[in-house]
C-alpha positions, 0 to 999 in steps of 0.5 A: 134146857128151856125150849128154844122155839117157844116164844115168851109168854104174853101175859100182861106182867111178863117182862122180856129181857133183850140184850145187845151183843155188838154195836159195830162189825169189829166190836168186842166178843168177850162181853157178848159171851158174858151176856149170853152166859149170865144174862138170862136173856130172851133175845140177844141181837148183834148190830154190825152193819154200817153203810160203808161196811155194807158197801165193802161187803158187796166188793168182797162178794163180787170177788168171792160169791161165798163171801160178803157177810160179816167176817166175825160172824163165825167167831161170834156164833162160836162164842154164844150159840151154846149158852144161848141155846141152853138158856133158850135165848134167841139170836138176831143179827144183820151180820148177813150184810151183802150175803145173808144166804151164805151167812145163814149157812155159816151159822148152821155149820158152826151149830153142827160143829158145836153139836147143836143139831136141829138148830133152826136158822132163818135167813131174811132176804129182800133188802137187795133192791139194785134192780130198782135203781134207775138213772133218774132216781133222786138222791137224798141231800140234794146230791142230784140223780143216780145217773149223775154219779160217775162211779160204778154201782156195786149194790143197793140195799133198802132198810127193812123193818121188823116184820120179817124178823118177827115172821122168822121168830114166829116160824120157830127160828132160834137164830135170825140172820138179815142183811140191811135192816134198820138198827132198832128193828133188830129189837122191835122184831123180837118185842113185837113177836113176844108181846103180839103188838099189832103192826099198826100199834104205832105207840108201842112200835115207837117205844120199842124203837127207843129200846132198840136205839138205846141198845144198838150201839152196845157200850155207848149206853154203858159208858163207852164213848161217854168217858171224859177223865175228870169230867165224866169218869167211867170205871172199868173201861177196859171191861165194859159190860154190854147192855140189856133191857127189861121191857114191859108190854107197853114198851117201857123198859129198864136199861142195865148191865151185868153185875161185875162188869165195867162201865156204868148205866146212868141218866147221862149215858142213856140220854146221850145215846137217846139223842145219838144220830137222831136229827128230830127226836119228835120224828125219828123215821124208821121203816117201822114207825115215825118214832117220837122221843120228845116225851121220854122220861128217865129215872134211876131206880138203882145203881146201873139201872135207868127206867125209860118210858114215854116213847111213842110214835106215829104212822110209818113212812111210805118210803124206805131209805136205800144205801147205794154203794159205789166203787171208789177206786183206791184210797192212798195214804202216807204219813211222816213225823217231824219233831223238835224246833220248827217241826210245823214249818218242816212238816208244811214244807214236806207237804208242799214238796210231796203235793208238787211232785204228785201233780207235776211228776205223777199227773194227779189232778184231783184233790189231795188232803193234807193234815197236820196231826196234833195241830189241824187234822180232825177239825179239817176245814174248821181250822186254817192250817196256815194260821198262826198256831196257838202254840209251837208244837214240838212234834207234828205228823204229816198225813197226806191222802188222795183217792184215785181209780189208778193203782199206779197213781195211788201207789205213788203217794206213799213212795213220795212220802217215804222219799221225804226221809232223804229228799225232804226237810230235815228230821223226818222219820217214821214214814208209813203208807198204804193203799186200800180199795175204797168205796163210797155211798149215796142214799135215796128213798124208794117206795116200800112195796118195791122191797119184798122180804122173804124168810127161808129156814135152814136146819143145822 
């Protein structure tokens, strides 16, 4: 068994192999297990944290102090810990979410149950900056000040960079669990550790950020979210392989997937992922660097392999982005279908009746969203649902939704939608409804010295 504690050799010709085991909280587990077993990886990271995911995690922790980390953490660790330790692969993840300490203990418990005594788990904390949230804090995107938000704050977390991950690895961690950190930092930390990059080597940090960004959404770079039948065909979509990168010391890399897995890695998949959620390719702001992807070069040396070079960067920003979570009350939803001739007119009439009753009987004064699924739902306000349709639909599903802090009011909407079975237009059926706790988020910028990361080691 390879020594799981020693870092990869730092010789100039050494290439580090890093893979992605998840791109969101509910991502598939079987491709991650395959990558852990056959990938011959130095590092495997799991990116599982979106802004609303974190806000929901704060709500869960408030109800149970032992909760608040990723609900799939144990299952993922049960799938990959043994093959990773046998291969000397070190694991990094932000599955700590709102409770990294409890997540670290959970990983240690899984390791003990698997007989992996002595496994070192590092917990990175310090992203929780709720104590620095003041009413006069300016929100991003022109949304005013924090004190203007008429909702109860549930948590505030800064996007940490790669430094505490690197520190944890240099202290011998085999598994590193963080809370909120920047997605690409999950790859930059291991790469900076493996190659000994200087903390102000902006060119290499920018190149490493590109690698992390390409991998962070798992199958989006191996054909997922890329497929479009007859236009961009992707083979084996049911069994997409998760991606890995073979990275050189200068940060250039080759993106690939395991042989025998579904999907594809092509110039198209890599280019689409490179531009995904990047507002300015010449100035992609992260806690680690102002990354520059504008001069990136892509080549396809062989099937399912794309070489990436030319990523660079400049001095990192002086501030950190902060996600602030708020209690959003309840999200109430109800749906019912109409089919056959005049289906759209009957669905519209049902929506008018339900909205009238919600306002005049139940007293709801806020917005009510009405969608006609199959005609005008995903486009929202981009299409006027009252305009003549381009065709007469043979079936329409009416969806209505509202947000409120009053549970009785939230529960009234699904009842009114279901009531359209008997008291609405003809032919309604398949009514469904649900009420779920809701969260909402805002963003702000905070001086980076107000977030003070710490690293604590747990031994299984």
